[in-house]
Phi, psi and omega in degrees: 000142182283158182296324183296315178300315181291332179287320176294325175295317182290321178297321176295321178301306178303326172297308179300315181298313180297318181298315176305315180302311179304306181298323175298312182297320182289326184284324180296318183291330176285324173290326175291318175299329179287321182288341181282129174237140179275133179240124183253131174227148172248123176245130175240126173263131176190148183051040178061038173209165177256147172233124167260111185304128180089005177232152177282341181234168176278075182226138167250116186243116181226173170265150174310136182073004168294146169272123189255120176247124186238128169255119186245131180217168179227145182253003183222257186264169173302141175219172178231160174245115186223142175226117182265346187279135179297147016257007193277306175048064182254138169209114178231145178237140178236151168248159180306132184074003185233073178296154176241145179239138181211155183227156173202158180270132178274073193265350181240123177286154180143185175247123184235128182278136172244154191202168171274121176268359182283151189243016173302324182228134173304332180291340177298323179291347174281337180290130175208165174210184183223137165267123180243109181257104179280137185289154173285148183248000000 
């Protein structure tokens, strides 16, 4: 066999390998995208506590990689929704009648405390809830 024929065969092998690798990466990305779900939550602050609409407790429960959208409102004085723990580091403030909406990817499993970080009233710091991110299996 000539050197030219060997070079052509090697080039085809490299091309086929690269194509298969690319297709595998695209398929993995599609599988991850399919596993991601958008989850919407309404969190209301009032009387120095949080309520997560549709939940018996002040908890937001999601799966790892879910896209989480929170509509946060307050029914009395200004309050905030804050998570200081990495990787989330969220801080949003709402005033009565002026809800805020924000989104984040729940990419780290675990339990993360959310609370009111405002200092106008000492009782604000006592307000808390939990973001629970369950790992994908």
